[in-house]
C-alpha positions as CSV (number, residue, x, y, z in Angstrom):
1,M,5.1,0.0,29.4
2,A,3.4,-1.2,26.1
3,V,1.8,1.4,23.9
4,V,-1.9,0.8,23.5
5,D,-3.2,0.7,19.9
6,R,-6.4,2.6,20.5
7,R,-7.6,2.0,16.9
8,Q,-7.2,-1.7,17.3
9,Q,-8.8,-1.6,20.7
10,V,-11.9,0.2,19.2
11,L,-12.0,-2.4,16.3
12,Q,-12.0,-5.3,18.8
13,A,-14.7,-3.7,20.9
14,A,-16.8,-2.9,17.9
15,T,-16.4,-6.5,16.6
16,K,-17.6,-7.7,20.0
17,S,-20.5,-5.4,20.0
18,F,-21.6,-6.2,16.5
19,S,-21.2,-9.9,17.3
20,L,-23.3,-9.7,20.4
21,F,-26.0,-7.1,19.5
22,G,-25.9,-7.0,15.7
23,Y,-25.6,-4.0,13.5
24,K,-28.9,-2.3,14.4
25,A,-28.5,-2.5,18.2
26,T,-24.8,-1.5,18.3
27,T,-24.2,2.1,19.3
28,M,-21.0,4.1,19.5
29,D,-21.6,4.4,23.2
30,Q,-21.6,0.7,23.6
31,V,-18.4,0.4,21.6
32,A,-16.8,3.1,23.7
33,K,-17.8,1.3,26.9
34,I,-16.5,-2.1,25.7
35,A,-13.2,-0.5,24.5
36,N,-12.9,1.5,27.7
37,V,-12.3,4.7,25.8
38,G,-14.2,7.9,25.4
39,K,-16.6,8.2,22.4
40,G,-14.5,10.9,21.0
41,T,-11.6,8.5,20.7
42,I,-13.7,6.4,18.3
43,Y,-14.4,9.4,16.2
44,T,-10.7,10.2,15.8
45,F,-10.5,7.0,13.8
46,F,-14.0,6.5,12.3
47,T,-16.5,9.1,11.2
48,N,-19.6,6.9,11.9
49,K,-20.8,3.4,12.7
50,E,-21.0,2.5,9.0
51,Q,-17.3,3.2,8.5
52,L,-16.4,1.2,11.6
53,F,-18.6,-1.7,10.4
54,D,-17.0,-1.6,6.9
55,E,-13.5,-1.7,8.5
56,I,-14.5,-4.8,10.5
57,L,-15.9,-6.4,7.4
58,R,-12.7,-5.6,5.5
59,E,-10.6,-7.3,8.2
60,V,-12.9,-10.4,8.2
61,M,-12.6,-10.6,4.4
62,M,-8.8,-10.5,4.6
63,D,-8.9,-13.3,7.1
64,M,-11.2,-15.3,4.8
65,K,-8.8,-14.9,2.0
66,V,-5.9,-16.2,4.1
67,V,-8.0,-19.2,5.2
68,A,-8.9,-20.0,1.6
69,E,-5.3,-19.6,0.2
70,R,-4.0,-21.8,3.0
71,E,-6.1,-24.7,1.7
72,I,-5.2,-24.7,-1.9
73,R,-2.7,-27.3,-3.0
74,R,-1.8,-27.0,-6.7
75,D,-0.7,-30.7,-6.8
76,R,-4.3,-31.7,-6.0
77,S,-7.4,-31.8,-8.2
78,F,-9.8,-28.9,-8.6
79,F,-12.6,-30.7,-6.7
80,E,-10.3,-31.7,-3.8
81,N,-9.2,-28.1,-3.4
82,L,-12.7,-26.9,-3.8
83,H,-13.9,-29.1,-0.9
84,R,-11.0,-28.0,1.3
85,V,-11.6,-24.3,0.7
86,L,-15.4,-24.5,1.2
87,D,-15.0,-26.6,4.3
88,A,-12.5,-24.2,5.8
89,L,-14.6,-21.1,4.9
90,L,-17.8,-22.7,6.3
91,E,-16.0,-23.6,9.5
92,F,-14.6,-20.1,9.7
93,R,-18.1,-18.7,9.2
94,S,-19.7,-21.0,11.7
95,E,-17.1,-20.1,14.4
96,H,-17.1,-16.4,13.7
97,E,-19.8,-14.8,15.9
98,L,-20.2,-11.9,13.6
99,F,-21.4,-14.1,10.8
100,I,-23.9,-15.8,13.1
101,K,-25.3,-12.5,14.4
102,L,-25.5,-10.9,11.0
103,S,-27.3,-13.9,9.6
104,Q,-29.8,-13.8,12.5
105,E,-30.3,-10.1,12.1
106,S,-30.7,-10.4,8.4
107,R,-33.2,-13.3,8.7
108,D,-35.2,-11.8,11.7
109,F,-35.2,-8.1,10.9
110,G,-33.9,-7.7,7.3
111,T,-31.5,-4.9,8.4
112,P,-30.1,-3.5,5.2
113,Q,-26.6,-3.1,6.7
114,A,-26.6,-6.8,7.9
115,N,-27.7,-7.9,4.4
116,E,-25.1,-5.8,2.7
117,G,-22.4,-7.1,5.1
118,L,-23.3,-10.7,4.4
119,D,-23.4,-9.9,0.6
120,K,-19.9,-8.4,0.8
121,L,-18.5,-11.4,2.6
122,E,-20.3,-13.8,0.2
123,N,-18.8,-11.9,-2.7
124,V,-15.3,-12.5,-1.4
125,V,-16.0,-16.2,-1.5
126,L,-17.6,-16.0,-4.9
127,E,-14.7,-14.0,-6.4
128,Y,-12.2,-16.6,-5.0
129,L,-14.2,-19.5,-6.4
130,Q,-14.5,-17.7,-9.8
131,R,-10.7,-17.4,-9.9
132,E,-10.3,-21.1,-9.1
133,V,-12.8,-22.1,-11.7
134,E,-11.0,-20.0,-14.3
135,Y,-7.7,-21.7,-13.3
136,A,-9.3,-25.2,-13.6
137,V,-10.7,-24.3,-17.0
138,D,-7.2,-23.1,-18.1
139,Q,-5.7,-26.4,-16.8
140,G,-8.3,-28.5,-18.6
141,E,-9.7,-29.9,-15.3
142,V,-13.2,-28.4,-16.0
143,K,-15.1,-27.9,-19.2
144,P,-15.1,-24.4,-20.7
145,C,-17.9,-22.5,-18.8
146,D,-18.9,-19.2,-17.4
147,P,-16.9,-19.1,-14.1
148,K,-19.2,-16.6,-12.5
149,I,-22.3,-18.7,-13.0
150,V,-20.5,-22.0,-12.0
151,S,-19.0,-20.3,-8.9
152,L,-22.5,-19.2,-7.7
153,V,-24.0,-22.6,-8.3
154,M,-21.2,-24.3,-6.5
155,F,-21.5,-22.0,-3.5
156,R,-25.2,-22.2,-3.3
157,L,-25.1,-26.0,-3.6
158,Y,-22.6,-26.2,-0.8
159,I,-24.7,-24.0,1.4
160,V,-27.8,-26.2,0.7
161,L,-25.9,-29.4,1.5
162,T,-24.2,-28.1,4.6
163,A,-26.8,-25.8,6.2
164,E,-30.2,-25.5,4.6
165,L,-30.7,-29.3,4.2
166,N,-30.3,-29.7,8.0
167,R,-33.7,-28.0,8.5
168,V,-35.6,-30.9,6.8
169,H,-33.1,-33.8,6.8
170,V,-30.6,-35.4,9.1
171,P,-27.3,-33.5,8.6
172,L,-25.0,-35.0,6.1
173,T,-21.5,-36.1,6.9
174,K,-18.6,-34.4,5.2
175,E,-18.1,-37.5,3.1
176,Q,-21.8,-37.5,2.0
177,I,-21.6,-33.8,1.2
178,K,-18.5,-34.4,-0.9
179,S,-20.2,-37.3,-2.6
180,Y,-23.3,-35.4,-3.5
181,F,-21.2,-32.4,-4.6
182,H,-19.2,-34.6,-6.9
183,L,-22.3,-36.3,-8.2
184,F,-24.1,-33.0,-9.1
185,L,-21.1,-31.1,-10.4
186,A,-18.5,-33.6,-11.7
187,E,-20.5,-36.6,-12.8
188,G,-24.1,-35.4,-13.4
189,L,-27.3,-37.4,-12.7
190,A,-27.8,-38.9,-16.1
191,E,-27.0,-42.6,-16.6
């Protein structure tokens, strides 16, 4: 008979609860019920809901890093790699129910923990982009610049082109997004 990893069982149940109900509405009782364990079992691994939530975020961040690293090809240009990584991370984000629920909760209720969770996840992406910009500068593919500022601008531009623009404009295709991204960041608007 297989040994049940109770800690993993609790984490999976908590992820499900946070994804369905959000941070604010998730309780340790719900997590225990979904995990089919006693509430005391949860407290043998996690002291409170915040610690449980932080552990889930840590796992998601590790998954995001794996997704990003899988997309980098050093034989390709900086902008090709950038598009590949951002596409993969946005797809990961759109398919991950926890992101969706945290975004809704943040927008609708402004729950501090949801905001902080999204900020932590965004920082992982920004740190990764910053390292890639630094690498591109070192390789002479990108002009000398402040990688932190450039990373933030790139990330925000990508979110605008892929998500926010959809509220007021017909969604852009991946090729259109790539074209605009290249126009704004690689070529510039000036004639």
